[in-house]
Residue, then its C-alpha position, 0 to 999 in steps of 0.5 A: m235344446s240338443v243335437l244327437v251327433i252320429n258317426s257311423g263307421s264300418s263296424s262301429i257307431k260313435y255318438q254324442l249328445v251336444n248342446p250347440d250353444s254351450g258346446a257341452a257334451i251331455a252324453s256320449g258313447l260307442v258301439e264297436r265290433i258290430g258284426e263280430e261274435t261279441g260287440h261292446i257298447e259304452h254309454n256315458y251320462g253324467d257320472v254314470t257309465r254303462e257298458i254292455d258286452a253282447p252280440v251286435p249283429d248290425h247297425a240297426i241293432g246297435l242303434e236300437k240298443v243305444l236308444e234303449l240306453f238313453s231311455e234307461v240311463g238318460p237323458s231322454l231322446t223322446d221328450g222333444s229336447i233334441s232339435a236334430v240328428g247330425h250325421r258325419v259323412v266323409q264324401g259329399g262330392k261336387y253336390f254339397s258345399g255345406p250341411a244338408l237336410i237328409t231327404d230320400e234324394v240326399q240319401s241317394l246322392i250320398e249312396e251315389l258317392c260311395p265309390l269315392a269313399p268306399l271305406h266311409n260312405p257305405a257305413h254312414l248310409k247304414g247309420i242314416k237309414v237306421a236313425r231316420r227309421l228309429l227317430p222319424g220325428v226329428a230333422h236329420v242333417a248330413v255334415f260333409d267332410t269335403a264341404f269346406f274344401q269346395s272353395l278350393p281354387d281350380e288350380a288346387a282342385t284339378y288333377a292333370l289327368n285327361r279332362e274327359v276321364a276326370e269329368k266322367y268319373q268325378v276325379r278331383r281333389y275333394g279333401a277330407h277332415g274339412t269339419s275339423h279344419q273349418y272349426v280349428s281355423g275359425k278358432v284360431s282366427e277368434y283366438v288371435g283376433r284376426t280374420d285375414l290370417k294366412q294359416i296352416v292347420l295340421h290335423l294329426g290323428n290316425g288319419a292326417s291332413a293339412s290345410a291352407v286357409i286364407g281368411r275363412k276360406a280353404v285354398e289347399t288341402s293334402m287329401g285328394l280324391t280320397p283320404l289316402e293322399g297327402l301326409v304319412m298316416g297311421g295305416r295309409t301311405g299318403d303321397i306315393d308314386p302312382a306307378v308303384i301300383f302298376h309295379l306291384a300289380r305287374v311284378g308282384g301279381m297283386s290285385i286291386d283289392e290287395l293293393d287297396n288294403l295295403f295302401n289304406r291299412h298296412s302302410g304309413l306308420k304301421g307299414l314302417t314300424g308295425e305300429n299305427d299309434m304314434r305313442a307306440v312308435w315313440k316307445l320303439a324309438d326310445e328303445g333305439d328301434a331303427n325303423a321307428l326312428e326312421a319313420l318319425d323322420v319320414y313323418a316329420h319330413r312330409l309335414v315340413k314339405y307341405i308346410g313349405a309348399y303351402t307357405a309359398t302358395m299363400g305368399g306367407l304364413d301367420a299361424l301354424t296350428f296342431t290339432a287332433g290326437a297326436g297334434e294336440n298331445d304329442s309335444r315331442l312331435r311338435a318340437k320335431v317339426c318346428e325344429r325344421l322350420t327355423a328358416f321360416g323364423v319359427r321359434l318354439d317356447e319349450e315350456a309352453n309346448a310341454i303344457r297339456s291342456k284342453e284349451p287353445r294355446v300359443i306354444s311359440a316364443p314371442s320372437s317367432s315370426v309365425t304364431v304356433l298354436v295347439v287348438p283342440t278340435n271338436e268335430e261333434l260340436a262343429i257338426a251339431r252347430q252346422a245341423m242347427s244352422l239348418v234347423 
């Protein structure tokens, strides 16, 4: 039995057919440049890769082509072997603390939450609507990025905003990347063999977030009402004085849409260096680019600031884990961060840190007072398993 996991973006559809028991990815693919003059579709199954360059006018056409590829290249989705379709949904608001079978009512609630995730939920809805129509004989399950952080204590989730305004417009800390943080923190507990860990997980991709977890329960996270708050990211500012918005609107004459675009797409590493990919930023830094060197320091400083705050919040730190694209693959970034944590007793094993592997591993020295790990995230597997928990 398998689960088809769908992550529908504004102009793309990522998918993976997963065996939730073994964790194996049976097939995977990507539809991109939806709505552009020429789209691109890639489908991978076994040793076969099929690529198509053709117009993909909308998500419906994109998913129809994906189902055709499953029929032509394999494996079949119509032989009764799939148990569920799991859909990634960024914002579940106050309604969802776990996965949910998608009904018309659940779909309406996801739509209601679009203002809280305007870059994500509308795209997820497109994928859900199309997939429910094209695959009507199988259960569809929504798995929410925010669900893991429903456990945040009120003191962490509550902004010091006028209470009536906050309640009326559902303003609170929801977090994001929760599926990854839940999966990785669980893996750390299994790997170390303890369920009482005080741990920090750093999900460092183009989007970046930190979480503090005690046992299996999240007690803090860096993303807030939206995924804009917190760490420095590929194109997002992360933490910034809210009055910057007032200043740029009044003095710069910038509109809300212009500010939204600036803060979410043209800031962060991209705003500081012109590049949103950490590999490109390191290349610039190695060439002596002053902006890139400064950006790396800003990035590391923000991470260390959060690590210190979360250590104080939890009253200690047992494990610090790096995950996602840069977290898993950038040994220099990990070293740069850990060098700034020697006051906490963090000691890195340089040889272990230099190893590239798809397996969970400890990269701290035996003398380190904090266990530092690299644990590859697997959001597709986490979504598949959460979907199966309902089916």
